[in-house]
Structures are given as C-alpha cells and as structure tokens.
N, C-alpha and C positions, 0 to 999 in steps of 0.2 A: 558120135553119141556114146557116152563113156557109164556103166551102169556100176551101182555098189554090188554090193554082196548081197545084198536083200534082192535083188532085181531090179531097183529104182534109177533113175535117170541122175546120175550126179551134174551133170551139164549135157547139155545136148544142141545143136544147130542140126535144125529139120526142117522139110518141106512143109509145110501144114503140122503144126503145135496141136498142143492138147487143147492149147485156150480155145475160147468160142470163137465162131466165125474164122480157123486157121485152115480152112482150106487150100490147098496152090500159094500160101503166103509162105515166105523164109521165117521162121521163127528161131527162136530160142530161150533156155531157161535151164533149171536144175535146180538143187537144193543144195545145204549147205552140212546138214550132215541125215544121215540114212534116214532118220527118221522125221524130218521135215517133212512138209509138202512142198509137191514142184510149184515153182513159180516162173512164169514166164513169160514174152510177148511175142505179139505175130507182126512182120515186115506192114506197112500200107498200103500196100499193092500186090494184086496178085501176081503171080506170074508161072506163065503157061504157056507154054509152045516156043519158046525160044530160050536160049542160052541165059544166064543171069550169072551171077557169083555172091557167096553172102556170107561172111565175119561176123560173129558175134564176140563181146569182150566180157567176161562176166569177173567182176570183181569185189571179191567177200567181203574183201577188208572195209572197202568204201560204197555196200549197200548199193552197186549200181551195175546194171544189165545194158549193154549196147548192143544193137544189130546195126550193120553197116550191108547196103546191097551194093552191089552194081560199083563198088570203089568208093562211095556215099553213106553220108550217117543217116539211117532209117527213123530209128526208135530206140527210145530207152526208157528204164526202170530204176529211178535215183532211189527208190525205195527197198531195193530189191534181197529179201531173205532179214533176217533177221541179227542181230548185231551177236557176238560171239564167237567163240570157239569155230572150227570147220574140223570135219570130221580128219582123222586122219587112216583110217580103214583103209586096208586095198580095196581098191575095184576089180570087177570082173572083167571078161572083155570089152576094146574096145568095139562098138556094132555101127557100123557103114551103112545105110541103108535098109536093114532091118530093126523089128527087136527083137529079135530069137537067135540064137545061137545056135547053127546049123539048120534052124530052119524055114520056113519062110510067111510065118505071122506078120502083118502088120507092115510088110516091105514096103520101100518110096517105090512111086513110081516116078524117077527119076533118073539120071544119068550122073554120076558123079566122074568128074576130070580131076579132082587134085584135092588132098586134105592134107592143112597143115596144123598141127596141135603145139601147144607149146606151155608153160608154165609160170612166165614170168610177165610182169606187168610191162606192157605197151606202152609208148609214147604216141602220141598223133603221130608224129615223123615215122616213126615206126609202121603204123597201119596204113598211112600212106604207100610207104614201102611196100608192103605186102600186096596192097591194093593193087598197085602200080606192075610190081612183078609178075602179080597172077595173071594181070589182064592181057601182060605182054606174051606171057609164056602161052597161053589159050586162045592166043586171037582172038581175044574179045575186048582192047582199048577203046574201039567206038563205044563200047560203053559208061567208060570213065567219062562225068562231066568235062565241059570246054574249061572249068575254073580248078579241074585236078592237077598236081603239080606233076602229074607222069603220064601225063596224055599225048604229048608230044614225042616225049623218048622214054623207053624204060628204065627205071633205077640201077646204079652198079650195088649188086649186092655183094 
C-alpha cells in the first residue's frame, strides 16, 4: 500500500479493505488525486486460514481496477475514479501490512511472502506470467486453475 503525503492511500492491495463487507476478503483500491475519495473493491470469496495470493492492477487512464486471486480474475471496477490528471506528488513510505509508519495501528493479520510493485501497463500475458512465477516460487501452483497457462510448469522470466 502506498500513501500520499496527506496520509491517504494512493493505491493499495489489502486483506480486508475499507469497503463494506471487506473482512477477510482480498481487496484493492486507491485514488487518482490526494484530495479524491478512496474507491475500491473486494474479492468475491473470503480467505482465512489458508495461503492465497492476490494481485491488483489499477489503470487510471482506462478508469479500470482489477483484482486477481490465486492467478484468476476475481472482480473489477470499470468506472474506477474520475477521468483527468493523476497526481504527481511524491508519496510517503510504502506500507506493508500496517496503516502506520513505525506503529501498530491497523496492522494486517496476514502473512506476506512476496510483494511486487511496478508502474507500467501489464498485458494479459504479463499478468499470467507474474501469477505463474509467483505461484511456483511460493509452492502455490496447486491454487492455479487447471486452465492457467502455467499450471503445469513455471514461466521463463
């Protein structure tokens, strides 16, 4: 999760977001400008007591937020944020499993094994390749759907 200088999430992948009924659901969201309200979405299935992996892809120019869980598309918001310019102000620290720098408020009750962040547009092939690589690196390939292109073998990265 990355926060703006105002302390608000610019973009986040969370275990239980701020949206209604987010408890134990993978979720994602963010804001275009520091002054915008947070908009996000929850995964469709609660995850608790078992390993799972989630990926969020936020495309501000297309106004699309996508959430993938265990290598498969889970949910999306195709009217995410408003059109217009995206803030270019520097963000503060990237926070992982906590909503406070150096504190314990709002800590996530999750184990995190891997975090990958980027700033370029991802193709569907890129998304599949990242899911396949992560699943095989973490020994979670059994969570990939039978139709996933990297179910039988890891991708070459």
